[in-house]
C-alpha positions in Angstrom: 129.0 -5.2 -5.6 128.7 -8.2 -3.3 131.6 -10.6 -2.7 130.6 -14.2 -3.2 132.5 -17.5 -2.6 132.1 -20.8 -4.3 133.6 -24.3 -3.9 133.6 -27.4 -5.9 134.7 -31.0 -5.6 133.4 -32.8 -8.6 132.9 -36.3 -9.8 136.6 -36.8 -10.7 137.3 -36.2 -6.9 140.7 -34.7 -7.7 140.7 -31.8 -5.3 138.7 -28.9 -3.9 138.4 -25.6 -5.8 137.6 -22.4 -4.0 136.9 -19.0 -5.7 136.1 -15.4 -4.8 134.0 -13.4 -7.2 131.7 -10.4 -7.1 128.3 -9.6 -8.6 125.1 -7.7 -7.9 121.5 -7.8 -9.1 120.9 -6.4 -12.6 117.9 -4.4 -13.8 116.2 -7.6 -15.1 116.3 -9.1 -11.6 119.0 -11.7 -12.3 122.6 -11.4 -11.1 125.1 -9.6 -13.3 127.8 -11.8 -14.9 130.2 -12.5 -12.0 133.7 -11.1 -12.1 136.2 -13.7 -11.1 138.7 -12.3 -8.6 140.9 -15.2 -7.4 140.8 -19.0 -7.0 142.7 -21.8 -5.3 142.9 -25.6 -5.4 143.4 -27.8 -2.4 143.9 -31.5 -1.8 141.6 -33.7 0.2 143.2 -35.1 3.4 144.8 -38.4 2.8 142.8 -40.1 5.5 139.5 -39.0 4.0 140.1 -40.0 0.3 139.7 -43.8 0.7 136.4 -43.3 2.7 134.9 -41.1 -0.1 136.1 -43.5 -2.8 134.6 -46.4 -0.9 131.3 -44.4 -0.7 131.3 -44.1 -4.5 131.4 -48.0 -4.6 128.7 -48.4 -1.9 131.1 -49.8 0.6 130.4 -47.5 3.5 127.6 -48.4 6.0 125.1 -46.0 7.5 127.3 -45.2 10.5 130.2 -44.4 8.2 128.0 -42.2 6.0 126.7 -40.3 8.9 130.2 -39.5 10.1 131.4 -38.8 6.5 128.7 -36.1 6.2 130.3 -34.2 9.1 133.8 -35.0 8.1 133.3 -33.6 4.6 131.6 -30.5 6.1 134.7 -30.0 8.3 137.1 -30.4 5.3 135.2 -27.9 3.1 135.1 -25.4 6.0 138.8 -25.9 6.6 139.7 -25.3 2.9 137.4 -22.2 2.7 139.1 -20.7 5.8 142.6 -21.6 4.5 141.7 -19.8 1.2 140.5 -16.7 3.0 143.6 -16.6 5.2 145.9 -16.9 2.1 144.1 -14.2 0.2 143.4 -11.8 3.1 139.6 -12.2 2.8 137.4 -11.3 5.9 134.5 -13.7 6.1 132.3 -10.8 7.3 132.8 -9.3 3.9 131.5 -12.3 2.0 127.8 -12.3 1.3 127.4 -16.0 0.8 129.3 -19.3 0.2 127.9 -21.8 -2.3 128.9 -25.4 -2.8 127.2 -28.7 -3.6 129.5 -30.6 -1.2 130.6 -34.0 -2.5 128.2 -36.1 -4.5 128.6 -39.8 -3.8 125.5 -41.2 -5.5 123.1 -40.1 -8.2 120.1 -41.4 -10.1 118.7 -39.7 -13.1 114.9 -39.4 -13.7 113.1 -41.6 -16.2 111.7 -38.7 -18.3 109.6 -41.0 -20.4 107.8 -42.5 -17.4 107.3 -39.1 -15.8 105.8 -37.8 -19.0 103.3 -40.7 -19.0 102.2 -40.1 -15.4 98.7 -38.7 -14.8 98.3 -35.7 -12.5 96.9 -38.0 -9.8 100.0 -40.2 -10.1 102.3 -37.2 -9.8 100.2 -36.1 -6.8 101.2 -39.3 -5.0 104.4 -37.8 -3.6 105.4 -40.9 -1.7 105.6 -43.0 -4.8 107.6 -40.5 -6.8 110.5 -42.1 -5.0 109.3 -45.3 -3.3 108.9 -47.1 -6.6 108.7 -44.3 -9.0 110.8 -42.6 -11.7 111.8 -39.4 -10.0 115.6 -38.7 -9.5 117.6 -38.8 -6.3 121.1 -38.3 -5.1 123.3 -38.0 -2.0 126.0 -35.4 -1.2 128.4 -35.4 1.7 129.1 -32.2 3.7 126.7 -30.8 6.3 125.6 -27.3 5.6 125.5 -26.2 9.2 128.9 -27.5 9.9 130.3 -25.4 7.0 128.4 -22.2 7.9 129.3 -22.3 11.6 133.0 -23.0 11.0 133.5 -20.4 8.3 131.1 -17.8 9.8 129.6 -17.3 6.3 125.9 -17.9 5.4 126.1 -21.0 3.3 124.0 -22.7 0.6 124.5 -26.3 -0.4 122.7 -29.3 -1.8 121.2 -27.6 -4.9 119.9 -30.6 -6.6 116.9 -32.0 -4.5 114.7 -29.0 -5.3 114.9 -29.7 -9.0 114.5 -33.4 -8.4 111.2 -32.7 -6.6 109.7 -31.6 -9.9 111.3 -34.3 -12.1 114.4 -32.3 -13.2 117.7 -34.0 -13.7 119.6 -31.3 -11.7 122.7 -32.7 -13.5 124.2 -30.7 -14.9 123.6 -27.4 -13.0 125.8 -25.3 -15.3 122.9 -24.0 -17.5 122.0 -21.4 -14.9 125.4 -19.8 -14.8 125.5 -19.9 -18.6 122.2 -18.0 -18.7 123.6 -15.4 -16.3 126.8 -15.1 -18.5 125.2 -15.2 -22.0 121.6 -14.0 -21.7 122.4 -10.8 -23.5 123.8 -12.6 -26.6 121.7 -12.6 -29.7 122.8 -16.1 -30.9 122.9 -19.3 -28.8 126.2 -20.1 -27.1 127.4 -23.6 -26.2 129.5 -24.4 -23.2 131.1 -27.7 -22.3 132.4 -28.7 -18.9 134.9 -31.6 -18.9 135.2 -33.0 -15.4 135.0 -36.6 -14.5 131.7 -36.5 -16.4 131.3 -34.1 -19.3 128.2 -32.0 -19.8 127.2 -29.8 -22.7 124.8 -26.8 -22.6 123.2 -24.3 -24.9 122.7 -20.8 -23.4 120.0 -18.5 -24.7 118.5 -15.1 -23.8 115.2 -17.1 -23.4 115.5 -19.8 -20.7 112.9 -21.8 -22.6 115.3 -22.3 -25.5 118.1 -23.7 -23.4 119.6 -27.2 -23.2 121.8 -29.0 -20.7 122.8 -32.6 -20.4 125.6 -35.0 -19.6 127.5 -36.3 -22.6 129.2 -39.2 -20.9 132.8 -39.4 -19.6 135.0 -36.4 -19.4 138.3 -37.6 -17.9 137.0 -40.3 -15.6 137.7 -43.2 -17.9 141.2 -41.9 -18.9 142.0 -41.3 -15.2 140.9 -44.7 -14.0 142.8 -46.5 -16.8 145.9 -44.4 -16.2 145.8 -45.3 -12.5 145.3 -49.0 -13.3 148.1 -49.1 -15.9 150.7 -46.7 -14.5 149.8 -46.0 -10.9 149.5 -42.3 -11.7 146.2 -40.5 -10.9 145.9 -39.1 -14.4 147.7 -38.6 -17.7 149.3 -35.2 -17.2 149.0 -33.0 -20.3 147.9 -36.1 -22.2 151.6 -37.1 -22.6 150.9 -40.9 -22.8 147.7 -40.6 -24.9 149.6 -38.3 -27.3 151.9 -41.2 -28.2 149.0 -43.6 -28.9 146.5 -44.3 -31.7 142.9 -45.2 -31.8 141.8 -48.8 -31.2 138.5 -49.2 -33.1 137.3 -52.3 -31.2 137.8 -50.6 -27.8 136.0 -47.4 -29.0 133.1 -49.6 -30.1 133.1 -51.2 -26.7 133.0 -47.8 -25.0 130.2 -46.6 -27.3 128.1 -49.6 -26.4 127.8 -48.5 -22.8 124.3 -48.6 -21.3 124.4 -44.8 -20.8 123.3 -44.5 -24.5 120.2 -46.4 -23.9 118.9 -43.8 -21.4 116.3 -41.3 -22.6 117.6 -37.8 -23.3 118.5 -35.6 -21.7 120.9 -38.2 -20.1 122.6 -37.8 -16.7 125.8 -39.7 -16.0 127.8 -40.5 -12.9 131.3 -41.8 -12.2 129.5 -45.0 -11.1 128.7 -45.6 -14.7 132.5 -46.2 -15.2 133.2 -47.8 -11.9 135.9 -50.3 -10.9 133.9 -53.2 -12.3 133.6 -51.5 -15.7 137.3 -50.5 -15.8 138.2 -54.1 -14.8 136.2 -55.4 -17.8 138.0 -53.0 -20.1 141.4 -54.1 -18.8 140.6 -57.8 -19.1 139.0 -57.6 -22.5 141.6 -55.4 -24.0 144.7 -56.5 -22.2 146.6 -56.6 -25.5 146.1 -52.9 -26.1 149.1 -50.7 -25.2 148.7 -48.1 -22.4 149.2 -45.3 -24.9 146.6 -46.6 -27.3 144.1 -47.3 -24.5 144.4 -43.7 -23.2 144.2 -42.2 -26.7 141.0 -44.2 -27.3 139.6 -43.1 -23.9 140.1 -39.5 -25.0 138.5 -40.3 -28.4 135.6 -41.8 -26.4 135.1 -38.4 -24.7 135.1 -36.6 -28.1 132.8 -39.2 -29.7 130.4 -38.9 -26.8 130.3 -35.1 -26.9 129.5 -35.1 -30.7 126.8 -37.8 -30.4 125.1 -36.2 -27.5 125.1 -32.8 -29.2 123.1 -34.3 -32.1 121.0 -36.5 -29.9 119.8 -33.5 -27.8 120.0 -30.3 -29.7 117.8 -29.4 -32.8 119.9 -29.1 -35.9 118.7 -25.5 -36.5 120.2 -24.4 -33.1 123.4 -26.2 -33.8 123.6 -24.3 -37.1 123.0 -21.0 -35.4 125.7 -21.6 -32.8 129.1 -20.1 -33.5 131.0 -20.4 -30.2 131.6 -23.2 -27.7 133.4 -22.4 -24.4 135.1 -25.3 -22.7 136.0 -25.5 -19.0 137.0 -28.1 -16.4 140.1 -30.2 -15.8 139.7 -32.0 -19.1 140.7 -28.8 -20.9 144.3 -29.4 -19.7 144.5 -32.6 -21.7 145.2 -31.5 -25.4 144.3 -35.0 -26.6 140.8 -34.7 -25.2 140.4 -31.2 -26.6 141.6 -32.3 -30.0 139.3 -35.3 -30.0 136.3 -33.1 -29.3 137.2 -30.3 -31.8 137.7 -32.7 -34.7 134.2 -34.3 -34.1 132.0 -31.3 -33.6 130.6 -29.2 -36.5 133.4 -27.2 -38.2 131.6 -23.9 -38.0 131.6 -23.9 -34.2 134.7 -22.3 -32.8 135.9 -24.1 -29.6 137.5 -21.8 -27.0 137.9 -22.0 -23.2 136.1 -20.0 -20.5 139.4 -18.2 -19.8 138.5 -16.0 -22.8 135.5 -14.6 -20.9 137.6 -14.1 -17.7 136.8 -17.4 -15.9 139.8 -19.8 -15.6 138.8 -23.2 -16.9 139.5 -25.0 -13.6 137.3 -22.7 -11.6 134.0 -22.4 -13.6 132.3 -25.0 -11.5 133.1 -23.2 -8.3 131.9 -19.9 -9.9 128.6 -21.7 -10.7 127.9 -22.6 -7.1 128.7 -19.1 -6.0 126.2 -17.6 -8.4 123.6 -20.2 -7.5 124.0 -19.5 -3.8 123.7 -15.7 -4.5 120.5 -16.3 -6.5 119.1 -18.6 -3.8 119.4 -15.9 -1.0 117.6 -13.5 -3.4 114.8 -16.0 -4.0 115.7 -16.4 -7.7 115.2 -19.9 -9.2 118.4 -21.5 -10.2 117.1 -24.4 -12.3 116.5 -24.3 -16.1 113.4 -26.5 -16.7 114.0 -26.6 -20.4 117.4 -28.1 -19.8 116.7 -30.5 -17.0 113.0 -31.2 -17.8 111.6 -30.1 -14.4 107.9 -29.3 -14.4 108.5 -25.8 -12.9 111.2 -23.4 -11.6 112.7 -23.9 -8.2 114.8 -22.0 -5.7 117.7 -24.3 -5.2 119.7 -25.3 -2.1 119.6 -25.6 1.7 120.6 -22.5 3.6 122.5 -22.4 6.9 123.0 -19.1 8.7 126.4 -18.3 10.2 126.9 -17.3 13.9 127.5 -13.7 12.8 123.8 -13.3 12.5 123.2 -13.9 16.2 122.1 -10.7 17.9 124.4 -9.9 20.8 127.1 -12.2 19.5 127.6 -16.0 19.6 130.3 -16.2 22.3 129.4 -17.0 25.9 
C-alpha cells in the first residue's frame, strides 16, 4: 500500500486540514478506496488571513497576488511539515501530496452557450476565455514551493484541466465518490457542507454520475454570525437552535441570482460576499440574531432539496437509499436537521464517519486520491457530473528535491 497525503483549505477559509491515508491500484485500474489513517487541522497565520480575505473581495493588486501565491505555498508546506513531525511521518515514505491550494476566485461555465457552439468555435481556443463561456478560476499556493519545502512530490491546481474542456471542476468530490462507491449496486448520494455545499450521485458507471453545487453550506450563517456577534461561526448551532424561521428572509435568500444559472450550477463564496450580507443586514435589521441564523440554516436545507430535484432525474432519486454528509457544516445540528426534513424521506442521511472518513477530513482525502490518480495518469474528472467534453488528467505536478540523482545539497 502507498501512503498519500492530502490538504484542504476550502471556501469557508476556516483552517487547513491535513490527512494521511493509504491506497493502491485495484484490478480495474482505479485506486482502491483509501483507508484514512490520521488527520489534523491548523490555523492560518494571523498576518495572512486579512490578505486572503481581501483577495476574495478583489482588493489585492497584481504585486500582492504574486507574493500571496508564494506566501500560501509556504503556509501549506509549513503545515504539512508540522503534521508530519507531530505524527512521526517521514516525507520519504509519502508517495504524493495533493491539495488544491486556496481558491480566491471562480467562474462557472455557461453550459448552454458551450452546447450551442460549433466545432469551429470550440476550436478557437483563444476565444474560449477572451470573450467566451468557458470557466476559469484562481488558486493561491505555488506547487514548486510546496514540493521543495516538504520534499514530497506534489500535485495541485486540479481544476484548469477540466475547465479546458468546458467542465465546471466544482465540485471535484465526484471522483472520490466513484472510488469509494463504484462497487455499490444502487446509486449513493454524498453531500459536502463547507462554505458552499455540493451534492453528488455516485454510481458504478461514471456516465450515470452527477455533481453540482447547491448553494450556501455554512458561508451565510458564518458571515451573519460574525456581523451580529463578532464570532466566526455559530458553534454547534447554539444560537440558531433558539430561533425560528423568518419566511420573508428565506424568500429573499431563495431569490438569489445563483438560481438563474443553468444546471449544473457552481457557486462561490463571492456569491454571498460582504455586499450581499450587508444588504441582508440592512433589509432585515428587525430580525433577531437567532431567527436570522436559523433562517440561514434553513436556506442551506432548502437549497439542497431544490438542487437535488433540479439536477437529478426522479428515477435516480427514488433508487437512492443513502446519503453521506461531510464537511464542517455537519457539526451544526440545525443545518443537518434543515436538510434532513427537506430531502425525500426514503433517503437515510448519515455522515462519512460511517465509512471510516471523519466528516471534517473528506475534502483533504479527496485531494490525496486525486493526486495519486494523477501520478498514475488516471483521469480525475467525471464529465457526466461537470459537463466536460472529455476525461482529463487533473493537476500540476512538482517533483521534490529527493528525486535529484546524487542529492540536492551542495
